[in-house]
N, C-alpha and C positions, 0 to 999 in steps of 0.2 A: 705424480701432482698433490694427491693426497698425502703423500709421506711428506712432502715439504710443506705443506700447509701444518700438519702436525706438529712436525718440527719448531717449525714460524713460533704455533701456540704456545707448545712448551715451555720454549726460549722466555716468550714475554708474560708467561704465568710466573717461570721463575724468575725475569727482573723484578715483577709487581712483589710478589713475595717477599727480596730482598727489601726492597721499599717502604715494605709495611713493617716488616723488622725490625727499621733503622728511624719510627715515630718515637723512639725513647726521649727525648727530649721534652720541657713543660715548660717553656716560653713560650709568650703568645705569637713570637716574631718567625720562630724556629717551628711552631708548631700549622702557622698558616702556609710555607714555606712546603712543608713536608705532603700536608693537605694537596697542595695543588698539584705537585709532582705525584701524587698518588692520582689523582682526579684523570691527571694530564696520560697518565699509564691505561688507568680503567677506559679512558676515551682511545686511546691508542688500540686497545685492544680487545675493544666489546665484539660481540657477536652483530654481525654485519646485517643476519635473519633476523635480530634481536634489538638492535638498539638500545641504548641506554635512555628513558625518557626524560623529556627535558624536564616536567615536575621534580624526578629524583634529584637533577643535578642540580636544579636551583635549591630544593631545600637541603642538600650538603651545603652549599656555599652559606647557604642564611644561620645556618650551627657553627659552623666555624666560625664565620663573625660575629655570631654570639658570643661564644666562649671567648673569641679574640678580645672581643668589648670589654665584657666582664673582668676580664683580667686586667685592663688597662683602667676601670673603673674601678677599683680595690687599690691599686698603686696609686691612684692619683687622691681617693679617699685618704688612704695610711697616711699621705707627704700632706695633706689639708689638716688630719688632726693633727700630727704633729708640731704643725705652724698656731694651731690653733689654742694648743696647750701651752707653748713657747709665749704668747699674745698674751694669753691667761694670766700668766704667775706674772709678766712684767704690769698688768695692768693690777693686779692684787698687789704687788710691792708698794703700792699707793697707800693701803690698806693698814702697812706699821706703823703702830704707834697710837692706832685708833681703837677707840672701845667699840667693841660688837656684844651683839642678844643674839644666844645660838640654843640651839637644842640641847639640853641636858640639864642635869640636878644636883651638880658639884659647885661646890662655895668656893670661891677665890678668895684665898687669905693673902693679903699684905701686911705688912707691917702692924700687926694687929687688926685687922679691920678684912673684915669677912664681906664680900657684893655677893648678891646674886639679882634675881631678876622673874619675873612671870608676867604671863600673858592674861588675861583675865577679859572672858568672852560676854561681862559685863561689869557695871560699876556695885562693889561690892560696899555695905556697911560695913563688914568685920572682914579680914584678911588674918589669917593665925599661920606662921611659920614654926613648922621644926626642923629640926637641924640634928644629925646623927652622925656618930662616927662611921669609919668603913666596914666595921665590925657590925653596923647597927644599930649600938647603944645610942640613946636619946640624948642630946649633949645640952639643950637649949633650946625654949620653945617661949617665940613672945607673940605681942599683938602687933601688926603695921594700921591697925582702928581702916578709916573708910579707904579707899583707891578707887580710881577712874577706870573703867573701863580701858584695856589695850595693853599695851608693853610697858610695865612701871619698873624700877629695878630698885632695889632696899640695900644697905646694910647691918651689920649683928657683929658687935665687939668680941672678939674670938681670942682679946689678949691671954682669956683664962684658960683655953683651947688647950688641952695636954696630948690630946688624940694622935697616935700618928698616921701619915696620910690627908690625902684630902676629904673632908667631909663632905655628906652630900644633906640636900635637903625636900623637902613637900610641903605643899602651900596647899592650905585650904581656905575656900571664902562662901561669904553668904550675904543674901539682902533682905532681913528682917530671917524668916523661915526657910526663904529659898537658898537652895545651893547654887552658886557659879564654878562655873567651868574654871581651872585656876590651872594652868602650865606652866612648869618651873621653867625657867629660860638661865644659859650660864650668862654671865656679866663679863667680861675678862678684857683685857688690852691685847692686841694682837704684837706679836715680837718678829716672828717671821712668817715667810711664803713657803712652801715646796711642792712639789707632786708625791703621790702615793706610784706604786707599784705598776698601778694602773694606766699612770696619764693624770688622772683625776688632780685638782689641783687643793692643796688643805692649809690650813694656817697652824703656826705653833701659837700659843697664849702662853703670857708670861707668868702662868700657872704651875707651867709646864706639860701642860694636857694640848692634844692636836686631835684638832677639827675639821671635818669635809667644810668644802667651802659652799656647798648646798646647806648646811647646816644653821648658816647665819640668819638669822631673822629681820636682826635690825643692827644700822652700820650708825654712832653716834659721834 
């Protein structure tokens, strides 16, 4: 009788080992199926004198359900992210041909006219602009006079600019003897929209530069 019991236990253990070695699939559905098969095998081969605790079985079921739920959630979120990107690009197409102010300090030049913008933290009585070539050489410096607080655009006569590449600019502002924070901005026209390698939307400007959608400060 003892020999018979030992033989059955050995066969069952071998069956359980074979089942455990088959848990190589990574899909949520296959993992759930394999888990249930393994759980049934454990129940069939448990020691009658020391059966599996109910809390242990409940804990194992909860764990596999959690893993399966996380995988399904990841799949759903990936699909939603792709749909959101497509919708964002479609909405962004309405920006083509619009003027935008965005983070940056490059001067947009079109037909001999350079255009830039600045954000002033407060009204200023004297605003100065310095234009530099890509190599850092100062090519022009001029005054914009008094300007109100907020985003302001300006133009520069770039007909005599012979430097290669796109020039950059810096802005300084004062109100009397007090310095005013002046943040340079790109002022340009959107020519097309697209996405980068990460799926984030970006905008191509008429000047040839590309900026992230998140860099836009104002749409005009």
